[in-house]
PDB file of N, CA, C and O in Angstrom:
ATOM      1  N   MET A   1     -12.040  27.411   7.582  1.00  0.00           N
ATOM      2  CA  MET A   1     -12.624  26.285   8.293  1.00  0.00           C
ATOM      3  C   MET A   1     -11.789  26.032   9.547  1.00  0.00           C
ATOM      4  O   MET A   1     -10.580  25.823   9.459  1.00  0.00           O
ATOM      5  N   ASN A   2     -12.427  26.051  10.700  1.00  0.00           N
ATOM      6  CA  ASN A   2     -11.681  25.821  11.925  1.00  0.00           C
ATOM      7  C   ASN A   2     -11.606  24.318  12.226  1.00  0.00           C
ATOM      8  O   ASN A   2     -12.181  23.499  11.509  1.00  0.00           O
ATOM      9  N   THR A   3     -10.903  23.982  13.274  1.00  0.00           N
ATOM     10  CA  THR A   3     -10.658  22.588  13.624  1.00  0.00           C
ATOM     11  C   THR A   3     -11.942  21.833  13.936  1.00  0.00           C
ATOM     12  O   THR A   3     -12.084  20.677  13.537  1.00  0.00           O
ATOM     13  N   GLN A   4     -12.866  22.452  14.628  1.00  0.00           N
ATOM     14  CA  GLN A   4     -14.114  21.783  14.982  1.00  0.00           C
ATOM     15  C   GLN A   4     -14.943  21.479  13.732  1.00  0.00           C
ATOM     16  O   GLN A   4     -15.511  20.393  13.620  1.00  0.00           O
ATOM     17  N   GLN A   5     -15.017  22.405  12.812  1.00  0.00           N
ATOM     18  CA  GLN A   5     -15.765  22.178  11.577  1.00  0.00           C
ATOM     19  C   GLN A   5     -15.117  21.067  10.749  1.00  0.00           C
ATOM     20  O   GLN A   5     -15.807  20.232  10.164  1.00  0.00           O
ATOM     21  N   PHE A   6     -13.799  21.069  10.709  1.00  0.00           N
ATOM     22  CA  PHE A   6     -13.083  20.029   9.972  1.00  0.00           C
ATOM     23  C   PHE A   6     -13.343  18.664  10.591  1.00  0.00           C
ATOM     24  O   PHE A   6     -13.589  17.696   9.871  1.00  0.00           O
ATOM     25  N   SER A   7     -13.291  18.573  11.901  1.00  0.00           N
ATOM     26  CA  SER A   7     -13.551  17.325  12.611  1.00  0.00           C
ATOM     27  C   SER A   7     -14.969  16.823  12.357  1.00  0.00           C
ATOM     28  O   SER A   7     -15.188  15.632  12.137  1.00  0.00           O
ATOM     29  N   GLU A   8     -15.914  17.733  12.390  1.00  0.00           N
ATOM     30  CA  GLU A   8     -17.313  17.363  12.118  1.00  0.00           C
ATOM     31  C   GLU A   8     -17.487  16.885  10.675  1.00  0.00           C
ATOM     32  O   GLU A   8     -18.239  15.944  10.420  1.00  0.00           O
ATOM     33  N   ALA A   9     -16.801  17.523   9.741  1.00  0.00           N
ATOM     34  CA  ALA A   9     -16.892  17.122   8.335  1.00  0.00           C
ATOM     35  C   ALA A   9     -16.327  15.720   8.131  1.00  0.00           C
ATOM     36  O   ALA A   9     -16.915  14.914   7.410  1.00  0.00           O
ATOM     37  N   ILE A  10     -15.201  15.425   8.754  1.00  0.00           N
ATOM     38  CA  ILE A  10     -14.596  14.086   8.657  1.00  0.00           C
ATOM     39  C   ILE A  10     -15.518  13.047   9.271  1.00  0.00           C
ATOM     40  O   ILE A  10     -15.744  11.992   8.678  1.00  0.00           O
ATOM     41  N   THR A  11     -16.049  13.329  10.446  1.00  0.00           N
ATOM     42  CA  THR A  11     -16.963  12.401  11.116  1.00  0.00           C
ATOM     43  C   THR A  11     -18.192  12.127  10.263  1.00  0.00           C
ATOM     44  O   THR A  11     -18.614  10.977  10.136  1.00  0.00           O
ATOM     45  N   THR A  12     -18.763  13.160   9.685  1.00  0.00           N
ATOM     46  CA  THR A  12     -19.934  13.002   8.820  1.00  0.00           C
ATOM     47  C   THR A  12     -19.598  12.146   7.605  1.00  0.00           C
ATOM     48  O   THR A  12     -20.376  11.272   7.223  1.00  0.00           O
ATOM     49  N   MET A  13     -18.448  12.395   7.002  1.00  0.00           N
ATOM     50  CA  MET A  13     -18.039  11.628   5.834  1.00  0.00           C
ATOM     51  C   MET A  13     -17.888  10.142   6.176  1.00  0.00           C
ATOM     52  O   MET A  13     -18.325   9.283   5.411  1.00  0.00           O
ATOM     53  N   ILE A  14     -17.280   9.842   7.307  1.00  0.00           N
ATOM     54  CA  ILE A  14     -17.077   8.447   7.710  1.00  0.00           C
ATOM     55  C   ILE A  14     -18.415   7.785   8.042  1.00  0.00           C
ATOM     56  O   ILE A  14     -18.630   6.627   7.684  1.00  0.00           O
ATOM     57  N   LEU A  15     -19.302   8.489   8.709  1.00  0.00           N
ATOM     58  CA  LEU A  15     -20.603   7.914   9.047  1.00  0.00           C
ATOM     59  C   LEU A  15     -21.458   7.665   7.807  1.00  0.00           C
ATOM     60  O   LEU A  15     -22.221   6.699   7.769  1.00  0.00           O
ATOM     61  N   GLN A  16     -21.342   8.511   6.808  1.00  0.00           N
ATOM     62  CA  GLN A  16     -22.119   8.339   5.586  1.00  0.00           C
ATOM     63  C   GLN A  16     -21.502   7.301   4.649  1.00  0.00           C
ATOM     64  O   GLN A  16     -22.199   6.750   3.797  1.00  0.00           O
ATOM     65  N   ASN A  17     -20.212   7.030   4.797  1.00  0.00           N
ATOM     66  CA  ASN A  17     -19.495   6.080   3.948  1.00  0.00           C
ATOM     67  C   ASN A  17     -18.704   5.107   4.820  1.00  0.00           C
ATOM     68  O   ASN A  17     -17.491   5.268   4.959  1.00  0.00           O
ATOM     69  N   PRO A  18     -19.351   4.106   5.408  1.00  0.00           N
ATOM     70  CA  PRO A  18     -18.655   3.219   6.342  1.00  0.00           C
ATOM     71  C   PRO A  18     -17.584   2.339   5.695  1.00  0.00           C
ATOM     72  O   PRO A  18     -16.780   1.739   6.408  1.00  0.00           O
ATOM     73  N   TRP A  19     -17.555   2.248   4.395  1.00  0.00           N
ATOM     74  CA  TRP A  19     -16.561   1.438   3.705  1.00  0.00           C
ATOM     75  C   TRP A  19     -15.191   2.114   3.670  1.00  0.00           C
ATOM     76  O   TRP A  19     -14.208   1.477   3.291  1.00  0.00           O
ATOM     77  N   ILE A  20     -15.105   3.370   4.051  1.00  0.00           N
ATOM     78  CA  ILE A  20     -13.833   4.098   3.988  1.00  0.00           C
ATOM     79  C   ILE A  20     -12.803   3.510   4.957  1.00  0.00           C
ATOM     80  O   ILE A  20     -11.639   3.354   4.589  1.00  0.00           O
ATOM     81  N   ILE A  21     -13.204   3.188   6.168  1.00  0.00           N
ATOM     82  CA  ILE A  21     -12.253   2.676   7.169  1.00  0.00           C
ATOM     83  C   ILE A  21     -11.632   1.350   6.721  1.00  0.00           C
ATOM     84  O   ILE A  21     -10.406   1.243   6.730  1.00  0.00           O
ATOM     85  N   PRO A  22     -12.420   0.324   6.326  1.00  0.00           N
ATOM     86  CA  PRO A  22     -11.781  -0.912   5.854  1.00  0.00           C
ATOM     87  C   PRO A  22     -10.885  -0.687   4.636  1.00  0.00           C
ATOM     88  O   PRO A  22      -9.845  -1.333   4.506  1.00  0.00           O
ATOM     89  N   LEU A  23     -11.277   0.215   3.751  1.00  0.00           N
ATOM     90  CA  LEU A  23     -10.477   0.527   2.572  1.00  0.00           C
ATOM     91  C   LEU A  23      -9.146   1.164   2.968  1.00  0.00           C
ATOM     92  O   LEU A  23      -8.108   0.860   2.380  1.00  0.00           O
ATOM     93  N   MET A  24      -9.181   2.038   3.954  1.00  0.00           N
ATOM     94  CA  MET A  24      -7.952   2.666   4.434  1.00  0.00           C
ATOM     95  C   MET A  24      -7.031   1.630   5.087  1.00  0.00           C
ATOM     96  O   MET A  24      -5.820   1.653   4.871  1.00  0.00           O
ATOM     97  N   ILE A  25      -7.595   0.739   5.874  1.00  0.00           N
ATOM     98  CA  ILE A  25      -6.796  -0.301   6.520  1.00  0.00           C
ATOM     99  C   ILE A  25      -6.168  -1.206   5.468  1.00  0.00           C
ATOM    100  O   ILE A  25      -4.980  -1.520   5.544  1.00  0.00           O
ATOM    101  N   TRP A  26      -6.972  -1.631   4.475  1.00  0.00           N
ATOM    102  CA  TRP A  26      -6.491  -2.467   3.371  1.00  0.00           C
ATOM    103  C   TRP A  26      -5.286  -1.799   2.692  1.00  0.00           C
ATOM    104  O   TRP A  26      -4.258  -2.439   2.472  1.00  0.00           O
ATOM    105  N   SER A  27      -5.421  -0.541   2.373  1.00  0.00           N
ATOM    106  CA  SER A  27      -4.382   0.195   1.662  1.00  0.00           C
ATOM    107  C   SER A  27      -3.113   0.337   2.508  1.00  0.00           C
ATOM    108  O   SER A  27      -2.006   0.152   2.002  1.00  0.00           O
ATOM    109  N   VAL A  28      -3.269   0.660   3.773  1.00  0.00           N
ATOM    110  CA  VAL A  28      -2.107   0.848   4.650  1.00  0.00           C
ATOM    111  C   VAL A  28      -1.345  -0.461   4.846  1.00  0.00           C
ATOM    112  O   VAL A  28      -0.114  -0.460   4.863  1.00  0.00           O
ATOM    113  N   VAL A  29      -2.055  -1.565   4.993  1.00  0.00           N
ATOM    114  CA  VAL A  29      -1.385  -2.862   5.181  1.00  0.00           C
ATOM    115  C   VAL A  29      -0.540  -3.199   3.956  1.00  0.00           C
ATOM    116  O   VAL A  29       0.641  -3.521   4.093  1.00  0.00           O
ATOM    117  N   TRP A  30      -1.125  -3.130   2.767  1.00  0.00           N
ATOM    118  CA  TRP A  30      -0.378  -3.468   1.549  1.00  0.00           C
ATOM    119  C   TRP A  30       0.753  -2.483   1.293  1.00  0.00           C
ATOM    120  O   TRP A  30       1.831  -2.886   0.855  1.00  0.00           O
ATOM    121  N   LYS A  31       0.531  -1.213   1.557  1.00  0.00           N
ATOM    122  CA  LYS A  31       1.574  -0.206   1.349  1.00  0.00           C
ATOM    123  C   LYS A  31       2.752  -0.466   2.288  1.00  0.00           C
ATOM    124  O   LYS A  31       3.906  -0.359   1.876  1.00  0.00           O
ATOM    125  N   THR A  32       2.470  -0.806   3.540  1.00  0.00           N
ATOM    126  CA  THR A  32       3.532  -1.081   4.503  1.00  0.00           C
ATOM    127  C   THR A  32       4.366  -2.281   4.078  1.00  0.00           C
ATOM    128  O   THR A  32       5.594  -2.230   4.135  1.00  0.00           O
ATOM    129  N   ILE A  33       3.718  -3.357   3.655  1.00  0.00           N
ATOM    130  CA  ILE A  33       4.438  -4.556   3.216  1.00  0.00           C
ATOM    131  C   ILE A  33       5.308  -4.241   2.001  1.00  0.00           C
ATOM    132  O   ILE A  33       6.479  -4.619   1.961  1.00  0.00           O
ATOM    133  N   ALA A  34       4.742  -3.553   1.014  1.00  0.00           N
ATOM    134  CA  ALA A  34       5.493  -3.237  -0.196  1.00  0.00           C
ATOM    135  C   ALA A  34       6.658  -2.288   0.087  1.00  0.00           C
ATOM    136  O   ALA A  34       7.743  -2.459  -0.467  1.00  0.00           O
ATOM    137  N   LEU A  35       6.441  -1.299   0.938  1.00  0.00           N
ATOM    138  CA  LEU A  35       7.534  -0.387   1.289  1.00  0.00           C
ATOM    139  C   LEU A  35       8.651  -1.129   2.007  1.00  0.00           C
ATOM    140  O   LEU A  35       9.830  -0.887   1.748  1.00  0.00           O
ATOM    141  N   TRP A  36       8.286  -2.024   2.901  1.00  0.00           N
ATOM    142  CA  TRP A  36       9.290  -2.811   3.627  1.00  0.00           C
ATOM    143  C   TRP A  36      10.117  -3.648   2.652  1.00  0.00           C
ATOM    144  O   TRP A  36      11.345  -3.660   2.725  1.00  0.00           O
ATOM    145  N   LYS A  37       9.439  -4.347   1.740  1.00  0.00           N
ATOM    146  CA  LYS A  37      10.146  -5.204   0.792  1.00  0.00           C
ATOM    147  C   LYS A  37      11.015  -4.390  -0.171  1.00  0.00           C
ATOM    148  O   LYS A  37      12.136  -4.794  -0.480  1.00  0.00           O
ATOM    149  N   SER A  38      10.515  -3.257  -0.644  1.00  0.00           N
ATOM    150  CA  SER A  38      11.314  -2.447  -1.566  1.00  0.00           C
ATOM    151  C   SER A  38      12.534  -1.851  -0.856  1.00  0.00           C
ATOM    152  O   SER A  38      13.601  -1.735  -1.459  1.00  0.00           O
ATOM    153  N   ALA A  39      12.390  -1.483   0.388  1.00  0.00           N
ATOM    154  CA  ALA A  39      13.531  -0.957   1.138  1.00  0.00           C
ATOM    155  C   ALA A  39      14.570  -2.048   1.380  1.00  0.00           C
ATOM    156  O   ALA A  39      15.770  -1.804   1.256  1.00  0.00           O
ATOM    157  N   ARG A  40      14.113  -3.241   1.723  1.00  0.00           N
ATOM    158  CA  ARG A  40      15.033  -4.357   1.971  1.00  0.00           C
ATOM    159  C   ARG A  40      15.788  -4.775   0.710  1.00  0.00           C
ATOM    160  O   ARG A  40      16.905  -5.285   0.794  1.00  0.00           O
ATOM    161  N   ASN A  41      15.175  -4.558  -0.466  1.00  0.00           N
ATOM    162  CA  ASN A  41      15.800  -4.944  -1.732  1.00  0.00           C
ATOM    163  C   ASN A  41      16.489  -3.772  -2.428  1.00  0.00           C
ATOM    164  O   ASN A  41      16.905  -3.898  -3.580  1.00  0.00           O
ATOM    165  N   ASN A  42      16.614  -2.645  -1.748  1.00  0.00           N
ATOM    166  CA  ASN A  42      17.269  -1.445  -2.292  1.00  0.00           C
ATOM    167  C   ASN A  42      16.644  -0.981  -3.607  1.00  0.00           C
ATOM    168  O   ASN A  42      17.359  -0.556  -4.515  1.00  0.00           O
ATOM    169  N   HIS A  43      15.328  -1.056  -3.718  1.00  0.00           N
ATOM    170  CA  HIS A  43      14.604  -0.557  -4.890  1.00  0.00           C
ATOM    171  C   HIS A  43      14.078   0.839  -4.570  1.00  0.00           C
ATOM    172  O   HIS A  43      12.903   1.013  -4.250  1.00  0.00           O
ATOM    173  N   LEU A  44      14.957   1.823  -4.660  1.00  0.00           N
ATOM    174  CA  LEU A  44      14.621   3.196  -4.270  1.00  0.00           C
ATOM    175  C   LEU A  44      13.512   3.787  -5.138  1.00  0.00           C
ATOM    176  O   LEU A  44      12.613   4.454  -4.626  1.00  0.00           O
ATOM    177  N   THR A  45      13.572   3.546  -6.448  1.00  0.00           N
ATOM    178  CA  THR A  45      12.555   4.097  -7.347  1.00  0.00           C
ATOM    179  C   THR A  45      11.172   3.565  -6.994  1.00  0.00           C
ATOM    180  O   THR A  45      10.212   4.330  -6.906  1.00  0.00           O
ATOM    181  N   ILE A  46      11.071   2.254  -6.793  1.00  0.00           N
ATOM    182  CA  ILE A  46       9.789   1.643  -6.427  1.00  0.00           C
ATOM    183  C   ILE A  46       9.331   2.167  -5.073  1.00  0.00           C
ATOM    184  O   ILE A  46       8.146   2.440  -4.884  1.00  0.00           O
ATOM    185  N   PHE A  47      10.252   2.308  -4.137  1.00  0.00           N
ATOM    186  CA  PHE A  47       9.914   2.837  -2.819  1.00  0.00           C
ATOM    187  C   PHE A  47       9.268   4.213  -2.937  1.00  0.00           C
ATOM    188  O   PHE A  47       8.238   4.474  -2.315  1.00  0.00           O
ATOM    189  N   ILE A  48       9.872   5.094  -3.735  1.00  0.00           N
ATOM    190  CA  ILE A  48       9.347   6.450  -3.890  1.00  0.00           C
ATOM    191  C   ILE A  48       7.985   6.435  -4.578  1.00  0.00           C
ATOM    192  O   ILE A  48       7.073   7.156  -4.173  1.00  0.00           O
ATOM    193  N   ILE A  49       7.850   5.616  -5.619  1.00  0.00           N
ATOM    194  CA  ILE A  49       6.572   5.531  -6.330  1.00  0.00           C
ATOM    195  C   ILE A  49       5.466   5.041  -5.404  1.00  0.00           C
ATOM    196  O   ILE A  49       4.384   5.628  -5.363  1.00  0.00           O
ATOM    197  N   ILE A  50       5.728   3.976  -4.664  1.00  0.00           N
ATOM    198  CA  ILE A  50       4.719   3.423  -3.752  1.00  0.00           C
ATOM    199  C   ILE A  50       4.398   4.414  -2.634  1.00  0.00           C
ATOM    200  O   ILE A  50       3.251   4.521  -2.200  1.00  0.00           O
ATOM    201  N   MET A  51       5.407   5.126  -2.179  1.00  0.00           N
ATOM    202  CA  MET A  51       5.212   6.068  -1.078  1.00  0.00           C
ATOM    203  C   MET A  51       4.230   7.178  -1.454  1.00  0.00           C
ATOM    204  O   MET A  51       3.421   7.598  -0.626  1.00  0.00           O
ATOM    205  N   PHE A  52       4.298   7.654  -2.700  1.00  0.00           N
ATOM    206  CA  PHE A  52       3.513   8.826  -3.072  1.00  0.00           C
ATOM    207  C   PHE A  52       2.266   8.522  -3.892  1.00  0.00           C
ATOM    208  O   PHE A  52       1.408   9.395  -4.029  1.00  0.00           O
ATOM    209  N   LEU A  53       2.134   7.327  -4.437  1.00  0.00           N
ATOM    210  CA  LEU A  53       0.930   6.980  -5.185  1.00  0.00           C
ATOM    211  C   LEU A  53      -0.009   6.165  -4.320  1.00  0.00           C
ATOM    212  O   LEU A  53       0.410   5.200  -3.680  1.00  0.00           O
ATOM    213  N   ASN A  54      -1.260   6.541  -4.298  1.00  0.00           N
ATOM    214  CA  ASN A  54      -2.263   5.782  -3.571  1.00  0.00           C
ATOM    215  C   ASN A  54      -3.115   5.025  -4.580  1.00  0.00           C
ATOM    216  O   ASN A  54      -3.955   5.610  -5.264  1.00  0.00           O
ATOM    217  N   THR A  55      -2.890   3.726  -4.665  1.00  0.00           N
ATOM    218  CA  THR A  55      -3.586   2.899  -5.653  1.00  0.00           C
ATOM    219  C   THR A  55      -4.461   1.841  -4.986  1.00  0.00           C
ATOM    220  O   THR A  55      -4.834   0.853  -5.619  1.00  0.00           O
ATOM    221  N   LEU A  56      -4.789   2.045  -3.709  1.00  0.00           N
ATOM    222  CA  LEU A  56      -5.626   1.119  -2.943  1.00  0.00           C
ATOM    223  C   LEU A  56      -5.046  -0.291  -2.902  1.00  0.00           C
ATOM    224  O   LEU A  56      -5.788  -1.272  -2.853  1.00  0.00           O
ATOM    225  N   GLY A  57      -3.735  -0.387  -2.923  1.00  0.00           N
ATOM    226  CA  GLY A  57      -3.074  -1.672  -2.774  1.00  0.00           C
ATOM    227  C   GLY A  57      -2.759  -2.374  -4.079  1.00  0.00           C
ATOM    228  O   GLY A  57      -2.061  -3.389  -4.061  1.00  0.00           O
ATOM    229  N   ILE A  58      -3.242  -1.880  -5.212  1.00  0.00           N
ATOM    230  CA  ILE A  58      -3.040  -2.573  -6.482  1.00  0.00           C
ATOM    231  C   ILE A  58      -1.567  -2.584  -6.875  1.00  0.00           C
ATOM    232  O   ILE A  58      -1.020  -3.647  -7.168  1.00  0.00           O
ATOM    233  N   LEU A  59      -0.917  -1.432  -6.888  1.00  0.00           N
ATOM    234  CA  LEU A  59       0.500  -1.366  -7.236  1.00  0.00           C
ATOM    235  C   LEU A  59       1.335  -2.165  -6.238  1.00  0.00           C
ATOM    236  O   LEU A  59       2.282  -2.850  -6.624  1.00  0.00           O
ATOM    237  N   GLU A  60       0.988  -2.076  -4.977  1.00  0.00           N
ATOM    238  CA  GLU A  60       1.732  -2.780  -3.939  1.00  0.00           C
ATOM    239  C   GLU A  60       1.636  -4.295  -4.117  1.00  0.00           C
ATOM    240  O   GLU A  60       2.639  -5.000  -4.002  1.00  0.00           O
ATOM    241  N   ILE A  61       0.442  -4.791  -4.396  1.00  0.00           N
ATOM    242  CA  ILE A  61       0.249  -6.231  -4.592  1.00  0.00           C
ATOM    243  C   ILE A  61       1.022  -6.698  -5.823  1.00  0.00           C
ATOM    244  O   ILE A  61       1.647  -7.758  -5.795  1.00  0.00           O
ATOM    245  N   CYS A  62       0.985  -5.914  -6.908  1.00  0.00           N
ATOM    246  CA  CYS A  62       1.733  -6.268  -8.123  1.00  0.00           C
ATOM    247  C   CYS A  62       3.225  -6.355  -7.833  1.00  0.00           C
ATOM    248  O   CYS A  62       3.889  -7.280  -8.298  1.00  0.00           O
ATOM    249  N   TYR A  63       3.756  -5.413  -7.078  1.00  0.00           N
ATOM    250  CA  TYR A  63       5.181  -5.428  -6.736  1.00  0.00           C
ATOM    251  C   TYR A  63       5.533  -6.650  -5.889  1.00  0.00           C
ATOM    252  O   TYR A  63       6.545  -7.307  -6.133  1.00  0.00           O
ATOM    253  N   ILE A  64       4.709  -6.949  -4.908  1.00  0.00           N
ATOM    254  CA  ILE A  64       4.972  -8.105  -4.049  1.00  0.00           C
ATOM    255  C   ILE A  64       4.913  -9.401  -4.858  1.00  0.00           C
ATOM    256  O   ILE A  64       5.753 -10.282  -4.674  1.00  0.00           O
ATOM    257  N   LEU A  65       3.934  -9.526  -5.746  1.00  0.00           N
ATOM    258  CA  LEU A  65       3.850 -10.716  -6.604  1.00  0.00           C
ATOM    259  C   LEU A  65       5.058 -10.804  -7.533  1.00  0.00           C
ATOM    260  O   LEU A  65       5.584 -11.893  -7.768  1.00  0.00           O
ATOM    261  N   TYR A  66       5.500  -9.663  -8.063  1.00  0.00           N
ATOM    262  CA  TYR A  66       6.696  -9.641  -8.909  1.00  0.00           C
ATOM    263  C   TYR A  66       7.894 -10.189  -8.130  1.00  0.00           C
ATOM    264  O   TYR A  66       8.635 -11.021  -8.654  1.00  0.00           O
ATOM    265  N   LEU A  67       8.094  -9.742  -6.905  1.00  0.00           N
ATOM    266  CA  LEU A  67       9.202 -10.236  -6.090  1.00  0.00           C
ATOM    267  C   LEU A  67       9.060 -11.721  -5.811  1.00  0.00           C
ATOM    268  O   LEU A  67      10.046 -12.458  -5.826  1.00  0.00           O
ATOM    269  N   TYR A  68       7.820 -12.166  -5.555  1.00  0.00           N
ATOM    270  CA  TYR A  68       7.570 -13.578  -5.256  1.00  0.00           C
ATOM    271  C   TYR A  68       7.952 -14.451  -6.450  1.00  0.00           C
ATOM    272  O   TYR A  68       8.681 -15.431  -6.297  1.00  0.00           O
ATOM    273  N   TYR A  69       7.461 -14.095  -7.632  1.00  0.00           N
ATOM    274  CA  TYR A  69       7.749 -14.907  -8.811  1.00  0.00           C
ATOM    275  C   TYR A  69       9.210 -14.793  -9.241  1.00  0.00           C
ATOM    276  O   TYR A  69       9.772 -15.752  -9.771  1.00  0.00           O
ATOM    277  N   LYS A  70       9.822 -13.655  -9.025  1.00  0.00           N
ATOM    278  CA  LYS A  70      11.237 -13.495  -9.334  1.00  0.00           C
ATOM    279  C   LYS A  70      12.083 -14.400  -8.431  1.00  0.00           C
ATOM    280  O   LYS A  70      13.036 -15.023  -8.899  1.00  0.00           O
ATOM    281  N   SER A  71      11.741 -14.474  -7.148  1.00  0.00           N
ATOM    282  CA  SER A  71      12.486 -15.321  -6.227  1.00  0.00           C
ATOM    283  C   SER A  71      12.269 -16.795  -6.541  1.00  0.00           C
ATOM    284  O   SER A  71      13.179 -17.600  -6.343  1.00  0.00           O
ATOM    285  N   LYS A  72      11.085 -17.170  -7.025  1.00  0.00           N
ATOM    286  CA  LYS A  72      10.813 -18.557  -7.420  1.00  0.00           C
ATOM    287  C   LYS A  72      11.722 -18.967  -8.576  1.00  0.00           C
ATOM    288  O   LYS A  72      12.224 -20.090  -8.591  1.00  0.00           O
ATOM    289  N   LYS A  73      11.942 -18.075  -9.544  1.00  0.00           N
ATOM    290  CA  LYS A  73      12.795 -18.385 -10.692  1.00  0.00           C
ATOM    291  C   LYS A  73      14.255 -18.537 -10.270  1.00  0.00           C
ATOM    292  O   LYS A  73      14.969 -19.387 -10.803  1.00  0.00           O
ATOM    293  N   GLU A  74      14.696 -17.726  -9.326  1.00  0.00           N
ATOM    294  CA  GLU A  74      16.082 -17.762  -8.885  1.00  0.00           C
ATOM    295  C   GLU A  74      16.398 -19.018  -8.082  1.00  0.00           C
ATOM    296  O   GLU A  74      17.535 -19.490  -8.106  1.00  0.00           O
ATOM    297  N   ILE A  75      15.424 -19.565  -7.376  1.00  0.00           N
ATOM    298  CA  ILE A  75      15.628 -20.733  -6.528  1.00  0.00           C
ATOM    299  C   ILE A  75      15.425 -22.041  -7.286  1.00  0.00           C
ATOM    300  O   ILE A  75      15.698 -23.113  -6.746  1.00  0.00           O
ATOM    301  N   LYS A  76      14.956 -21.970  -8.515  1.00  0.00           N
ATOM    302  CA  LYS A  76      14.650 -23.145  -9.313  1.00  0.00           C
ATOM    303  C   LYS A  76      15.867 -24.081  -9.357  1.00  0.00           C
ATOM    304  O   LYS A  76      16.966 -23.647  -9.702  1.00  0.00           O
ATOM    305  N   PRO A  77      15.678 -25.352  -9.012  1.00  0.00           N
ATOM    306  CA  PRO A  77      16.811 -26.289  -8.970  1.00  0.00           C
ATOM    307  C   PRO A  77      17.368 -26.569 -10.375  1.00  0.00           C
ATOM    308  O   PRO A  77      16.624 -26.633 -11.353  1.00  0.00           O
ATOM    309  N   GLN A  78      18.674 -26.731 -10.443  1.00  0.00           N
ATOM    310  CA  GLN A  78      19.364 -27.049 -11.697  1.00  0.00           C
ATOM    311  C   GLN A  78      19.407 -28.570 -11.884  1.00  0.00           C
ATOM    312  O   GLN A  78      19.726 -29.307 -10.951  1.00  0.00           O
ATOM    313  N   ILE A  79      19.086 -29.023 -13.082  1.00  0.00           N
ATOM    314  CA  ILE A  79      19.117 -30.473 -13.356  1.00  0.00           C
ATOM    315  C   ILE A  79      20.231 -30.769 -14.315  1.00  0.00           C
ATOM    316  O   ILE A  79      20.439 -31.925 -14.682  1.00  0.00           O
TER     317      ILE A  79
END
């Protein structure tokens, strides 16, 4: 398959399935946020898992929520 045929195949796929572009954007946004947070927190294992698994944002959202709730527990005021 040459470059022109490949380009035509991709274009045809996108035109026949217009939901692919928003899905790709959704996934890239969540993946970027999760990778940034895992790198900042030195979570190398999570970084590698998120980098190579494509879960359409599900794993990334779970990780971000985990960090959010974990930080809420740590900041809880002492009485």
